[in-house]
Wavefront OBJ file of the C-alpha trace (Angstrom):
o trace
v 56.976 180.114 107.506
v 59.574 179.513 110.815
v 56.236 178.009 112.688
v 56.681 175.545 110.054
v 60.010 174.670 110.162
v 59.817 174.577 113.926
v 57.013 171.683 113.637
v 59.159 169.991 110.787
v 62.142 170.085 112.717
v 60.366 168.965 116.108
v 59.019 166.330 114.206
v 61.880 164.870 112.708
v 63.803 165.361 116.203
v 60.843 162.753 117.609
v 60.992 160.761 114.991
v 64.597 160.471 115.385
v 64.439 159.681 119.265
v 62.125 157.019 118.992
v 64.457 155.565 116.267
v 67.024 155.869 119.216
v 64.918 154.527 121.907
v 63.516 151.348 119.729
v 67.278 150.188 119.272
v 67.987 150.817 122.987
v 65.427 148.910 123.773
v 66.308 145.564 121.432
v 70.049 145.879 122.996
v 68.044 145.657 126.246
v 65.848 142.886 124.804
v 69.008 140.881 123.774
v 70.612 141.055 126.896
v 67.493 139.850 128.701
v 67.393 137.045 126.359
v 71.230 135.913 126.574
v 71.031 136.319 130.039
v 68.312 133.705 130.458
v 70.073 131.500 128.280
v 73.362 131.807 129.921
v 71.204 130.498 133.485
v 69.370 127.710 131.816
v 72.480 126.606 130.042
v 74.560 126.943 133.426
v 71.813 124.362 134.833
v 71.221 122.195 131.576
v 75.028 122.506 130.531
v 76.184 119.054 132.334
v 73.208 117.179 130.872
v 74.167 118.631 127.589
v 77.586 117.691 127.361
v 77.145 114.644 128.264
v 74.377 114.188 125.672
v 77.064 115.655 123.216
v 79.675 113.441 124.095
v 77.749 110.408 123.994
v 76.739 111.548 120.752
v 80.040 111.955 119.367
v 81.036 108.636 120.428
v 78.430 106.937 118.530
v 79.338 109.149 115.059
v 83.246 108.390 116.152
v 82.581 104.595 116.253
v 80.420 105.019 112.980
v 83.224 106.416 111.435
v 85.785 103.975 112.326
v 83.589 101.601 111.112
v 82.890 103.007 108.279
v 86.961 103.368 107.150
v 87.759 99.600 108.080
v 85.122 98.611 105.658
v 86.199 100.357 103.194
v 89.818 99.670 103.875
v 88.846 95.836 104.398
v 86.789 96.441 100.762
v 90.409 98.039 99.106
v 92.378 95.256 100.637
v 89.562 92.532 98.955
v 89.889 94.138 95.700
v 93.697 94.371 95.775
v 94.034 90.921 97.181
v 91.150 90.109 94.238
v 93.475 91.623 91.586
v 96.831 90.112 92.891
v 95.194 86.726 92.746
v 94.251 87.344 88.990
v 97.794 88.519 87.865
v 99.471 85.559 89.686
v 96.705 83.244 87.786
v 97.792 85.030 84.935
v 101.535 85.007 85.032
v 101.277 88.986 84.605
v 102.799 89.759 88.430
v 106.494 90.273 86.676
v 107.522 88.896 83.213
v 110.569 86.117 82.935
v 113.442 87.358 84.045
v 116.859 86.863 82.148
v 117.620 84.127 84.284
v 114.324 82.211 83.914
v 115.441 82.996 80.097
v 118.626 81.480 80.467
v 117.266 78.549 82.710
v 114.898 77.756 79.784
v 117.412 77.689 77.309
v 119.524 75.357 79.140
v 117.185 73.068 79.343
v 116.371 73.109 75.989
v 119.911 72.511 75.353
v 119.751 69.629 77.178
v 117.683 68.111 75.510
v 118.652 68.774 72.216
v 122.147 67.041 73.329
v 119.893 64.385 74.885
v 118.430 63.451 71.539
v 121.340 63.508 69.871
v 122.989 61.013 71.863
v 119.830 58.824 71.724
v 119.525 59.015 68.037
v 123.133 58.606 67.553
v 122.481 55.405 69.522
v 119.982 54.163 67.867
v 121.247 54.795 64.574
v 124.564 52.913 65.496
v 122.308 50.174 66.485
v 120.695 50.203 63.027
v 117.347 50.723 64.655
v 116.620 53.965 62.998
v 117.786 55.108 59.740
v 118.281 59.131 59.842
v 118.196 60.512 56.582
v 120.165 64.239 55.663
v 117.665 67.285 56.455
v 116.243 68.295 53.072
v 116.683 71.895 52.022
v 114.381 74.488 51.634
v 114.180 76.209 48.512
v 111.624 78.856 49.433
v 109.308 77.751 46.335
v 105.858 76.837 47.388
v 104.278 73.595 46.161
v 101.670 73.396 43.582
v 98.515 72.404 44.157
v 98.806 69.396 41.496
v 100.247 66.551 43.036
v 102.254 63.897 41.268
v 100.647 60.587 41.754
v 101.900 58.733 44.794
v 105.030 56.262 43.751
v 104.731 52.605 43.187
v 104.861 50.291 45.428
v 107.989 48.310 45.271
v 107.523 44.406 45.759
v 107.614 43.323 49.548
v 111.239 41.871 50.611
v 111.815 39.248 52.714
v 111.275 40.259 56.373
v 114.630 39.953 58.790
v 114.300 38.873 61.939
v 113.415 41.614 64.421
v 116.213 43.118 65.915
v 115.666 43.265 69.285
v 115.959 46.813 70.968
v 118.224 47.535 74.176
v 116.280 49.965 76.590
v 118.085 53.119 76.944
v 119.510 54.178 79.696
v 117.710 55.999 82.707
v 117.368 59.174 82.190
v 117.709 62.191 84.842
v 114.681 64.266 86.082
v 116.676 67.176 84.702
l 1 2 3 4 5 6 7 8 9 10 11 12 13 14 15 16 17 18 19 20 21 22 23 24 25 26 27 28 29 30 31 32 33 34 35 36 37 38 39 40 41 42 43 44 45 46 47 48 49 50 51 52 53 54 55 56 57 58 59 60 61 62 63 64 65 66 67 68 69 70 71 72 73 74 75 76 77 78 79 80 81 82 83 84 85 86 87 88 89 90 91 92 93 94 95 96 97 98 99 100 101 102 103 104 105 106 107 108 109 110 111 112 113 114 115 116 117 118 119 120 121 122 123 124 125 126 127 128 129 130 131 132 133 134 135 136 137 138 139 140 141 142 143 144 145 146 147 148 149 150 151 152 153 154 155 156 157 158 159 160 161 162 163 164 165 166 167 168 169 170
């Protein structure tokens, strides 16, 4: 059996050697291909480099255009939102100074109205009755019959109204 063992060992050694040689051959082929590519790259590299720069420039321009387009559309949307807010007065709520100004204007108008009412009452142009007090009760659905009309009294000569003083535009 030692002869059989020797044959098996020789066969295994031969297989191992072939595997080793295949690996060395693959490495040699890879080195040859790398050298060929390096030589071609050395000859073609300026042209390849110029082509890559040209393609990169085109891509950079496209990126800038896309970025500017995005900014424009974003600004456009923001401007539209701003315009809508201004149209509906939602940009900012009325400040306390604006409210105080409105209250002052209302007070001024109330004073002018009181003065005008007093003046017209003193001249006899209008009659002012005391304001009714609210009782808080609701009126019933059934209404009373309308009051009877009094006989028409003699008409007095029309009172000539004086023109009110010029109003200031405040």
